C-alpha positions in Angstrom: -63.9 -253.6 69.6 -65.5 -256.8 68.8 -63.2 -259.9 67.1 -65.0 -261.5 64.7 -64.9 -265.6 64.2 -62.6 -265.8 61.1 -60.3 -263.6 63.2 -60.5 -266.1 66.4 -60.1 -269.1 64.1 -56.9 -268.2 62.8 -55.7 -267.9 66.7 -56.9 -271.6 67.3 -54.7 -274.9 66.4 -57.1 -275.8 63.6 -57.1 -279.0 64.8 -60.9 -280.4 64.6 -60.3 -282.6 67.9 -64.1 -281.9 69.1 -62.6 -282.1 72.6 -64.6 -278.5 73.1 -67.7 -280.0 72.3 -68.0 -278.7 68.6 -67.3 -280.4 65.6 -64.5 -278.0 64.1 -62.0 -275.4 65.4 -64.5 -272.7 62.7 -67.7 -273.4 64.6 -65.9 -273.4 68.1 -65.2 -270.0 67.1 -67.9 -268.6 65.5 -69.5 -269.5 68.8 -66.6 -267.7 70.8 -67.6 -264.6 68.4 -70.9 -264.7 69.4 -70.1 -265.0 73.3 -71.7 -268.4 74.0 -68.7 -270.3 74.0 -65.4 -270.2 76.7 -61.6 -270.0 75.2 -61.0 -272.5 78.3 -63.2 -275.3 76.7 -60.1 -275.2 74.0 -57.3 -277.8 75.7 -54.5 -277.1 72.9 -54.8 -273.3 72.4 -51.3 -271.3 72.6 -50.8 -268.8 76.0 -49.9 -266.3 73.1 -52.9 -267.0 71.4 -54.4 -266.6 74.7 -53.2 -263.2 75.1 -54.6 -262.0 72.2 -57.8 -263.3 72.4 -58.4 -261.5 76.5 -57.1 -258.5 74.9 -59.5 -258.2 71.8 -62.6 -259.8 73.6 -62.4 -257.6 76.9 -65.5 -255.1 77.2 -65.4 -251.7 75.7 -66.1 -250.5 79.3 -64.3 -252.2 82.4 -66.6 -253.6 85.0 -65.8 -252.1 88.2 -67.1 -253.4 91.5 -67.5 -251.6 95.3 -68.7 -253.9 98.4 -69.0 -253.9 101.5 -70.7 -256.6 103.9 -72.2 -258.5 101.0 -73.8 -255.6 98.8 -72.2 -254.3 95.9 -72.5 -251.8 93.4 -71.6 -252.9 89.5 -71.1 -250.8 86.6 -69.4 -250.9 83.1 -69.4 -254.2 80.4 -72.2 -251.9 79.1 -72.5 -252.9 75.0 -74.7 -250.6 73.4 -75.8 -247.4 73.9 -79.5 -247.7 73.5 -81.0 -251.1 75.6 -83.1 -251.5 72.7 -80.3 -252.7 70.5 -79.7 -255.4 73.5 -80.5 -254.2 77.0 -78.4 -252.3 79.8 -76.8 -255.0 82.5 -75.8 -253.0 85.4 -78.0 -250.2 86.9 -76.6 -247.1 87.9 -75.2 -247.2 91.4 -77.7 -244.3 93.2 -75.8 -243.3 96.6 -76.2 -240.5 99.4 -73.4 -238.2 100.3 -72.9 -237.8 104.2 -70.9 -234.9 104.7 -67.9 -235.3 107.5 -68.6 -231.9 109.0 -72.0 -233.2 110.5 -72.2 -234.6 113.9 -71.7 -238.3 114.0 -74.7 -238.9 115.7 -76.3 -237.3 112.1 -73.6 -239.5 110.2 -74.6 -242.5 111.7 -78.6 -241.6 111.5 -78.4 -240.6 107.8 -76.5 -243.6 107.2 -78.6 -246.2 108.6 -81.9 -244.0 107.2 -80.6 -245.0 103.6 -79.9 -248.9 105.0 -83.4 -249.2 106.0 -84.6 -247.4 102.9 -87.2 -250.1 100.9 -90.3 -249.4 98.8 -92.0 -252.2 97.1 -92.7 -251.7 93.2 -95.1 -254.4 91.3 -93.4 -257.0 93.5 -90.1 -255.6 93.0 -87.9 -254.5 96.3 -86.1 -250.9 95.3 -83.6 -249.1 97.3 -80.7 -247.5 97.6 -77.2 -248.9 96.7 -74.9 -246.9 99.0 -72.8 -243.7 100.8 -70.9 -241.3 100.1 -68.5 -239.7 102.6 -67.3 -236.0 101.7 -64.3 -235.1 103.3 -65.5 -231.1 103.5 -64.2 -230.3 106.9 -60.5 -231.0 105.0 -59.3 -232.8 108.7 -58.2 -236.5 108.1 -59.7 -237.3 112.2 -62.8 -236.3 111.0 -62.5 -237.9 108.0 -62.3 -240.8 109.3 -64.7 -240.9 111.7 -67.6 -240.3 109.2 -65.9 -243.0 107.3 -66.2 -245.2 110.6 -69.6 -244.2 111.3 -71.2 -244.8 107.7 -69.6 -248.0 107.7 -70.7 -249.3 111.0 -74.4 -247.7 110.8 -74.6 -248.3 107.0 -73.2 -251.9 105.8 -73.6 -250.5 102.3 -70.4 -249.7 100.1 -68.9 -246.7 99.6 -67.3 -243.7 97.7 -64.9 -242.0 99.5 -64.2 -238.3 98.2 -61.3 -236.2 99.0 -58.4 -235.1 96.6 -56.2 -234.5 99.5 -54.4 -238.2 99.6 -54.0 -237.7 103.7 -57.3 -237.1 104.3 -58.0 -240.3 102.6 -56.0 -242.5 103.6 -57.5 -242.0 107.1 -60.6 -242.9 105.8 -59.6 -246.0 104.0 -58.2 -246.8 106.8 -62.0 -247.2 108.3 -62.6 -249.6 105.3 -61.4 -252.9 106.5 -63.2 -255.8 104.7 -64.5 -253.3 101.9 -63.7 -252.5 98.2 -64.7 -248.9 98.4 -64.1 -246.4 95.7 -61.9 -243.4 95.9 -62.3 -240.5 94.8 -60.7 -238.6 93.2 -57.2 -238.9 91.6 -56.6 -235.5 89.5 -53.5 -234.1 87.4 -51.8 -232.9 90.6 -52.1 -236.2 92.6 -52.4 -238.6 90.7 -49.2 -240.7 91.6 -50.6 -240.4 95.5 -54.1 -242.0 94.7 -52.5 -244.7 92.3 -50.1 -245.9 95.0 -53.3 -245.8 97.7 -55.7 -247.5 95.5 -53.1 -250.5 94.9 -52.1 -250.2 98.5 -56.5 -251.0 99.4 -57.3 -252.5 95.9 -60.1 -250.5 95.4 -61.1 -248.8 92.3 -60.0 -245.5 91.8 -62.4 -241.8 89.8 -60.3 -240.1 87.4 -61.6 -236.2 87.1 -60.3 -234.2 85.0 -62.5 -231.1 82.7 -61.9 -233.1 79.1 -61.9 -236.4 77.9 -58.5 -236.0 76.4 -57.3 -234.9 79.4 -59.3 -237.9 81.0 -57.7 -240.3 79.0 -54.0 -238.9 79.8 -54.6 -239.8 83.0 -56.3 -243.1 82.2 -52.9 -244.1 80.2 -50.8 -243.1 83.6 -52.9 -244.8 86.0 -52.6 -248.1 83.8 -49.3 -247.8 83.0 -49.0 -247.6 87.2 -50.9 -250.6 87.6 -54.2 -249.6 88.8 -56.7 -250.9 86.4 -60.0 -250.5 87.5 -60.8 -246.6 87.0 -63.9 -244.7 86.7 -64.0 -241.3 85.2 -65.6 -238.2 86.4 -66.1 -235.6 83.2 -66.5 -232.1 85.6 -68.8 -231.0 83.3 -72.2 -230.5 85.8 -75.3 -228.5 84.1 -77.6 -230.3 81.8 -75.5 -230.1 78.5 -72.6 -230.5 79.3 -73.0 -233.8 81.1 -75.5 -234.9 78.5 -72.7 -233.8 76.1 -70.4 -235.3 77.6 -71.1 -238.7 79.4 -72.7 -239.8 76.1 -68.9 -238.4 73.9 -67.3 -241.1 76.8 -69.9 -243.8 76.1 -70.1 -243.4 71.8 -65.9 -243.3 72.1 -65.5 -246.6 74.2 -68.5 -248.6 72.2 -68.5 -247.6 69.0 -64.5 -245.8 68.6 -62.8 -248.8 70.7 -61.1 -246.0 73.1 -59.7 -248.0 75.5 -58.3 -244.9 77.7 -62.3 -244.0 78.1 -63.6 -247.3 78.4 -64.9 -247.3 81.9 -67.9 -246.8 84.1 -68.5 -243.1 84.9 -69.2 -241.1 88.0 -72.3 -237.9 88.3 -72.8 -235.3 91.4 -76.1 -233.8 90.0 -75.7 -230.8 93.2 -72.8 -230.3 92.0 -74.8 -228.8 88.5 -77.9 -228.0 90.6 -78.5 -226.5 94.2 -82.2 -226.7 93.7 -83.3 -230.2 94.8 -85.9 -230.4 92.5 -83.6 -229.6 89.6 -80.8 -231.8 91.7 -83.5 -234.6 90.7 -84.6 -233.9 87.4 -80.1 -233.8 86.2 -80.2 -237.2 87.9 -83.1 -238.1 86.1 -81.2 -237.0 82.8 -77.7 -238.8 84.5 -79.2 -242.3 85.2 -81.0 -242.0 81.5 -77.6 -240.8 80.1 -74.9 -242.7 81.1 -73.7 -242.7 84.3 -72.9 -245.9 86.6 -72.4 -243.9 89.7 -74.8 -241.0 90.5 -74.5 -239.5 94.5 -77.0 -237.5 95.6 -76.5 -234.1 97.8 -79.8 -235.7 100.9 -81.5 -238.3 101.7 -85.4 -237.1 100.3 -87.7 -239.9 99.9 -89.5 -237.9 98.0 -87.1 -237.6 95.6 -85.8 -241.2 95.5 -88.3 -243.1 94.7 -89.1 -241.6 91.4 -85.7 -242.0 90.4 -85.4 -245.8 91.8 -88.4 -246.3 89.6 -87.1 -244.6 87.2 -83.8 -246.6 87.1 -85.8 -250.3 87.4 -87.8 -249.3 83.8 -84.5 -248.1 82.2 -82.7 -251.4 83.5 -85.1 -253.9 82.8 -84.3 -255.9 79.8 -87.1 -254.6 77.0 -87.2 -258.2 75.4 -88.0 -259.8 78.9 -90.8 -257.7 80.9 -91.3 -258.3 84.5 -93.9 -260.4 85.5 -95.5 -262.6 88.4 -95.8 -266.3 88.5 -98.6 -267.3 86.8 -101.0 -269.8 89.6 -103.6 -268.9 92.2 -103.4 -265.6 94.1 -105.6 -265.5 96.8 -107.0 -262.0 97.7 -108.4 -261.1 101.3 -109.1 -264.5 102.1 -111.7 -265.8 99.8 -113.8 -268.9 100.5 -115.7 -271.6 98.3 -118.5 -268.7 97.2 -116.0 -266.1 96.3 -115.5 -264.8 92.5 -112.6 -265.8 90.1 -111.2 -263.8 87.9 -108.1 -264.3 85.5 -105.5 -261.8 83.9 -102.0 -261.9 82.6 -98.8 -262.3 84.4 -97.8 -258.8 83.4 -96.3 -257.5 86.7 -98.3 -254.1 86.5 -101.0 -255.7 84.8 -101.0 -258.3 88.0 -100.8 -255.4 90.4 -103.6 -253.1 89.7 -105.9 -255.5 89.6 -104.9 -257.4 92.7 -104.7 -253.8 94.6 -108.4 -253.0 93.0 -109.2 -256.4 94.4 -107.4 -256.0 97.9 -108.8 -252.1 98.3 -112.7 -253.3 97.8 -112.6 -255.6 100.9 -114.1 -258.3 98.4 -113.0 -261.9 98.9 -111.7 -263.3 95.3 -109.7 -265.9 93.6 -107.2 -264.5 91.5 -106.0 -266.7 88.4 -102.3 -265.4 86.5 -102.1 -266.7 83.2 -98.6 -267.3 81.3 -98.5 -264.8 79.2 -95.0 -264.3 78.6 -95.2 -261.3 80.4 -97.5 -259.2 78.3 -100.3 -256.9 79.6 -104.1 -258.2 78.7 -104.5 -256.4 74.9 -100.8 -257.2 74.2 -100.8 -261.0 75.0 -104.6 -260.6 73.0 -103.0 -259.7 69.8 -99.9 -261.6 69.5 -102.0 -265.0 70.8 -100.6 -265.2 74.0 -103.7 -264.8 75.6 -106.5 -266.7 73.9 -108.9 -268.7 74.8 -107.5 -272.1 75.1 -104.6 -270.7 77.2 -107.7 -269.3 79.8 -109.0 -272.7 79.4 -105.3 -274.4 80.3 -105.4 -272.1 83.1 -108.3 -272.2 84.9 -107.8 -276.3 84.4 -104.4 -276.9 85.5 -104.7 -274.4 88.4 -106.8 -276.6 90.2 -109.5 -273.2 91.3 -112.5 -276.3 90.8 -111.7 -277.8 93.9 -111.4 -274.1 95.8 -114.5 -273.1 94.8 -118.6 -274.3 94.9 -119.6 -272.4 91.7 -118.6 -272.1 88.0 -118.2 -269.1 86.9 -114.8 -267.4 86.0 -114.5 -263.5 85.0 -112.3 -262.5 82.3 -111.1 -258.9 81.2 -113.7 -256.4 79.6 -110.8 -255.8 76.8 -110.9 -259.7 75.2 -114.9 -259.9 76.0 -114.7 -261.6 71.9 -113.2 -264.4 74.0 -116.3 -265.5 75.7 -117.7 -268.4 73.1 -114.7 -269.8 72.3 -114.3 -269.9 76.2 -117.5 -271.0 76.7 -116.6 -274.4 74.1 -113.5 -274.5 75.4 -114.5 -274.7 79.5 -117.8 -276.7 79.1 -120.2 -276.3 82.2 -117.9 -273.0 83.5 -120.3 -269.9 83.1 -117.8 -267.1 81.3 -118.6 -263.4 82.8 -117.2 -260.2 80.9 -115.9 -257.8 83.5 -114.4 -253.8 83.3 -112.2 -253.1 81.1 -110.2 -251.2 83.3 -108.8 -252.6 86.9 -110.5 -249.5 88.8 -113.8 -250.3 88.5 -113.5 -254.0 90.0 -114.6 -253.0 93.3 -118.1 -252.3 91.8 -118.4 -254.7 89.4 -117.6 -257.2 92.3 -120.4 -255.7 94.2 -123.4 -255.2 91.9 -122.6 -257.6 89.2 -121.2 -261.3 90.8 
């Protein structure tokens, strides 16, 4: 639970020494409560107070990391149920399952395909995060070989799936230098799995079919010295998964139940055998509230929409995705090429740039700093007005790159034409179409 500034103040030395950089201990306590200062800035706080404050200020959902070869997936440390309250911090890790019963060459090929898969989305490179190797054969040597093949071919973080401690030990032996996620500890095997997790310093999935069962197991594991845990509540279908993942998140954030204050993992293929329905269930679990989602197979047609959905959900709503303001040449423009201007909202920029590029028409695209807003939104907010457009034209130096003095503004802000003529004397202000899709025809017939 969050600790108040006054509660923190009671644990400080109250010397008002100012060595922390703040005028009083109370001011420092308020900054600590707002997470705008670090307790280590106080040189005189007692060890007892440090311990109490660390426990009280621990995040409601523990941060868990799995990693390999410079790649990592982080889950946890979330503080809200809904992103408009603040933001979501750690995007759901998307992994693809590989069964150890597959031929070695297929394991290697799938691992490489997953590692190599990248797609551009409004200037952002989207990709998968890791591999989940499952011991479907039940054979320790086969599992170890599959883990080794995946490790070598993919170089991505791994989830190792087996409830047999002996099989799991064989797989873990092939993960030297990596931090895999061990899946899973149950009421029947938790002691052996806890030993493996401590030995390999790896996080551990806790699996139970009730929330109380999960809480009971996590308490046992923490007592045994395993602190990095991930919850698998077992509920697999649409209704059950939505209900239990939401309940776990709510209990951790709103009730401060430490026993379930861990990220969760979901396996949509265990709830839906149809690939299309699996994708839909995975989408639900990304939104509500899985920290890791393991997909049954590598299929770009199913994976792409999940990656786009995840990007949209985990984009800070207070910080829209945007491109750098400036000049963007398209199709090798010359001194007589058209000059267009738009805002730096990524989707707006790429919509305009893609239409101009596909037309084959050379052009200079000026991008104004509108704080990441679209044209109409920025205009309504006063972030894309005549003054800002004029400054963009003047400050980018576009006048040195063209022989004409004409600039094309979006049709949605035609109302700015008169003001712009005053702000840009000597320039001809032309009004373009309202929609980017109409730009190619406009440039060929009207410019």
